[in-house]
C-alpha positions as CSV (number, residue, x, y, z in Angstrom):
1,M,155.1,88.1,89.9
2,S,157.6,91.0,90.2
3,D,160.1,91.2,93.0
4,A,158.4,94.4,94.3
5,Y,155.0,92.8,94.3
6,G,156.4,89.8,96.1
7,Q,158.0,91.9,98.8
8,L,154.8,93.8,99.2
9,L,152.7,90.6,99.5
10,D,155.2,89.0,102.0
11,A,155.4,92.1,104.1
12,T,151.6,92.5,104.2
13,I,151.0,88.9,105.2
14,Q,153.7,89.1,107.9
15,H,152.1,92.2,109.3
16,L,148.6,90.7,109.4
17,E,150.0,87.6,111.1
18,N,151.7,89.8,113.7
19,L,148.4,91.6,114.4
20,K,146.5,88.3,114.6
21,S,149.0,86.9,117.1
22,R,148.3,89.9,119.4
23,G,144.5,89.4,119.2
24,V,143.6,91.9,116.5
25,R,140.6,90.8,114.5
26,H,139.8,93.9,112.4
27,V,142.0,95.9,110.0
28,A,140.9,99.0,108.2
29,V,141.4,98.9,104.4
30,M,140.8,101.7,101.9
31,P,137.6,101.2,99.8
32,Q,139.6,101.6,96.6
33,T,141.8,98.7,97.6
34,L,138.8,96.5,98.3
35,R,137.2,97.3,94.9
36,E,140.4,96.4,93.1
37,L,140.9,93.2,95.0
38,S,137.4,92.1,94.0
39,Q,138.5,92.2,90.3
40,P,141.3,89.6,90.1
41,S,141.4,89.8,86.3
42,K,142.7,93.3,86.4
43,S,146.1,94.4,87.7
44,I,146.2,96.3,90.9
45,S,147.2,99.9,90.5
46,V,149.8,101.4,92.8
47,P,148.9,104.9,94.1
48,A,151.3,107.7,93.9
49,Q,151.7,107.6,97.6
50,P,151.3,103.9,98.5
51,A,149.6,102.9,101.7
52,V,152.5,100.5,102.4
53,Q,156.1,101.5,102.5
54,I,158.6,98.7,102.2
55,P,162.0,99.0,103.8
56,K,165.0,97.2,102.1
57,S,164.7,94.4,104.6
58,A,160.9,94.3,104.6
59,A,160.6,90.5,104.4
60,S,162.6,90.0,107.6
61,D,161.7,93.2,109.5
62,P,159.4,92.3,112.5
63,S,158.6,96.0,113.2
64,L,157.1,96.5,109.7
65,V,153.6,98.1,109.9
66,I,151.1,99.4,107.3
67,R,151.5,103.1,106.8
68,H,148.1,104.6,106.6
69,S,147.2,107.6,104.5
70,L,145.8,110.4,106.8
71,P,142.1,109.7,106.2
72,D,142.6,106.0,106.5
73,K,144.7,106.3,109.6
74,A,142.1,108.5,111.3
75,A,139.4,106.0,110.4
76,A,141.4,103.1,111.7
77,F,142.1,105.0,114.9
78,A,138.4,105.8,115.3
79,A,137.5,102.2,114.8
80,L,140.0,101.1,117.4
81,R,138.7,103.6,119.9
82,E,135.1,102.3,119.4
83,R,136.3,98.7,120.0
84,A,138.1,99.8,123.2
85,L,135.1,101.8,124.5
86,A,132.9,98.8,124.1
87,C,135.3,96.3,125.6
88,V,134.1,94.1,128.4
89,K,136.8,91.4,128.4
90,C,137.7,92.1,132.0
91,A,134.2,91.9,133.5
92,H,135.2,93.0,136.9
93,L,136.8,96.2,135.5
94,A,133.9,96.9,133.1
95,S,131.4,96.7,135.9
96,S,133.3,99.0,138.2
97,R,134.6,101.7,135.7
98,K,132.9,105.0,134.9
99,S,134.9,105.5,131.7
100,V,137.2,103.7,129.3
101,V,140.3,105.9,129.2
102,F,141.4,105.4,125.6
103,G,144.1,108.0,125.2
104,V,144.6,111.6,124.2
105,G,146.8,113.7,121.9
106,S,147.9,113.8,118.3
107,I,147.7,110.6,116.3
108,D,150.7,111.9,114.3
109,A,152.8,112.6,117.4
110,Q,156.5,111.9,117.3
111,L,156.6,111.5,121.0
112,M,154.3,109.1,123.0
113,F,154.0,108.7,126.8
114,V,152.8,105.4,128.2
115,G,151.7,105.1,131.8
116,E,150.3,102.3,134.0
117,A,146.5,102.7,134.3
118,P,143.8,105.3,135.0
119,G,143.2,106.5,138.5
120,A,140.1,107.9,140.0
121,D,140.4,111.3,138.3
122,E,141.0,109.7,135.0
123,D,138.1,107.3,135.4
124,E,135.9,110.2,136.2
125,Q,137.0,112.4,133.2
126,G,137.8,109.7,130.6
127,E,141.2,111.2,129.9
128,P,144.7,109.9,131.0
129,F,146.9,111.8,133.4
130,V,144.5,114.5,134.5
131,G,145.1,114.1,138.3
132,K,148.0,115.5,140.3
133,A,150.5,113.2,138.5
134,G,149.0,114.2,135.2
135,Q,149.3,117.9,136.0
136,L,153.0,117.3,136.7
137,L,153.4,115.3,133.5
138,T,151.9,118.3,131.6
139,K,154.5,120.6,133.2
140,I,157.2,118.2,132.1
141,I,155.9,118.2,128.5
142,Q,155.6,121.9,128.5
143,A,159.2,122.3,129.8
144,T,160.4,120.6,126.6
145,G,158.6,123.2,124.5
146,L,155.7,120.9,123.5
147,S,152.1,120.7,124.7
148,R,149.8,117.8,125.4
149,A,148.2,118.3,122.0
150,D,151.6,117.7,120.4
151,V,152.2,114.3,122.0
152,Y,150.1,111.2,122.6
153,I,149.4,109.9,126.1
154,A,148.0,106.4,126.9
155,N,148.2,103.7,129.5
156,I,148.8,99.9,129.6
157,L,145.2,99.5,131.0
158,K,142.3,101.4,129.6
159,C,140.1,100.9,132.7
160,R,140.9,101.8,136.3
161,P,141.8,98.7,138.3
162,D,138.9,98.1,140.6
163,T,139.5,98.5,144.4
164,P,136.7,96.5,146.1
165,G,136.3,97.5,149.7
166,Q,138.4,100.6,149.3
167,S,136.9,104.1,149.1
168,A,140.1,105.6,147.8
169,G,143.5,104.7,146.4
170,N,144.7,102.7,143.4
171,R,146.2,99.3,142.8
172,K,148.7,97.9,140.2
173,P,147.2,96.1,137.3
174,T,147.5,92.3,137.4
175,P,149.5,90.4,134.7
176,A,146.2,88.9,133.4
177,E,144.6,92.4,133.1
178,M,147.7,93.7,131.3
179,T,147.8,90.8,128.9
180,T,144.1,91.2,128.1
181,C,144.2,95.0,127.5
182,I,147.6,95.7,126.0
183,P,146.7,94.7,122.4
184,Y,144.8,98.0,122.2
185,L,148.0,99.9,123.2
186,H,150.0,97.9,120.6
187,E,147.5,99.0,117.9
188,Q,147.7,102.6,119.0
189,I,151.5,102.6,118.7
190,D,151.3,100.8,115.4
191,L,149.0,103.5,114.0
192,I,150.8,106.5,115.5
193,R,154.3,105.3,114.8
194,P,156.0,107.7,117.2
195,K,159.7,108.3,116.9
196,V,160.2,107.9,120.6
197,I,158.2,106.3,123.4
198,V,158.6,107.3,127.1
199,A,157.5,104.6,129.5
200,L,156.4,106.1,132.8
201,G,157.2,103.8,135.6
202,A,158.0,100.1,136.1
203,T,154.5,98.8,135.1
204,A,154.7,100.6,131.7
205,V,158.1,99.2,131.0
206,D,157.0,95.7,132.1
207,G,153.9,95.9,129.8
208,L,155.8,97.0,126.8
209,L,159.1,95.2,127.1
210,G,158.4,92.4,129.7
211,K,161.4,93.7,131.7
212,T,161.4,92.7,135.4
213,V,164.5,94.8,136.3
214,G,163.7,97.6,138.6
215,I,162.9,101.0,137.2
216,T,165.8,102.5,139.2
217,K,168.3,100.4,137.1
218,L,166.5,100.9,133.8
219,R,165.7,104.6,133.8
220,G,167.9,106.7,131.7
221,H,169.0,103.8,129.5
222,W,167.5,103.5,126.0
223,Q,165.5,100.4,125.3
224,T,163.8,99.4,122.1
225,Y,160.1,98.6,121.5
226,R,159.8,96.8,118.1
227,G,162.4,99.1,116.5
228,T,161.2,102.3,118.3
229,P,163.6,103.9,120.8
230,L,162.0,103.7,124.3
231,M,163.1,105.7,127.3
232,P,162.1,104.3,130.7
233,T,161.8,107.0,133.4
234,Y,160.0,107.5,136.8
235,H,156.3,107.9,136.9
236,P,155.2,111.5,137.8
237,A,153.5,110.0,140.9
238,Y,157.0,109.0,142.2
239,L,158.1,112.6,142.0
240,L,155.1,113.7,144.0
241,R,156.1,111.3,146.7
242,N,159.8,112.1,146.5
243,Q,160.4,115.8,145.6
244,A,164.1,115.8,146.1
245,M,165.8,118.0,143.5
246,S,168.1,115.1,142.5
247,E,165.1,112.9,141.5
248,K,163.6,115.7,139.5
249,R,166.9,116.2,137.8
250,R,167.1,112.5,136.9
251,V,163.7,112.6,135.2
252,W,164.7,115.8,133.4
253,E,167.9,114.3,132.2
254,D,165.8,111.5,130.7
255,M,163.7,114.1,128.9
256,L,166.8,115.9,127.6
257,A,167.9,112.6,126.1
258,V,164.5,112.3,124.5
259,M,164.7,115.8,123.1
260,E,168.1,115.1,121.7
261,K,166.8,111.9,120.1
262,L,164.0,113.9,118.4
263,E,166.5,116.6,117.4
264,M,164.6,119.3,119.3
265,P,166.3,122.5,120.1
266,I,167.6,122.7,123.7
267,S,168.4,126.0,125.4
268,E,171.0,126.5,128.0
269,K,168.2,127.3,130.5
270,Q,166.5,123.9,129.7
271,R,169.8,122.1,130.2
272,N,170.2,123.6,133.6
273,Y,166.7,122.8,135.0
274,F,166.8,121.3,138.5
275,L,170.6,121.7,138.9
276,K,171.7,123.1,142.2
277,A,172.8,126.8,142.0
């Protein structure tokens, strides 16, 4: 067995074990690969653009993931979406929801936003961040020079947390709900492979990193999610409650750091947003 083949095999096994530990039970594989694997007497050909890219430290890199070709990636994402839409693991949420709010945006996005859970508007429309907080998030995204179609937006929970006995309002997801649902988000991130993740609010940070430190202390300080730079910042709903210019500026400074990390052009006008005249 060649060293390259051994590295490829070890890295693939490690990746599959990581997926299994997070509750993943299905992995998309290209038909050509299945055909070749069914003929052990023949050597497996390596395509010009391999489906797996091995870094130098592949055997010990816990963040290694399978890099899908475009058609295969789209198929894997579609299969993941179908599983999420049919999910009834949280029976109380499945019985009360109107929609499974899977996510929206480009599956090739360099920037991904992760929030807490769908609210009433999102549950109604089946899309994350479409209420007042979502409209503010859209404005923030547009202020960077991007659009919602350029990024990917998802939540820790795919279903709206039920609020029995309440006609309005939302509640925070429970730890059990987050543990049950977050494997879907992990798979989304593994498929998209964004260059930067923005965690919107304490619940998103807790779900991704397990941090219990307050968002006030964490925001503005780079964290890492399995090798991917992650910027914690305030949830847009917080800015709706506290519209002080200083708070808007803090969030915008976080976004400026994100833009710099992505090597996006930043104008003088953008640098001065929400600064007192």
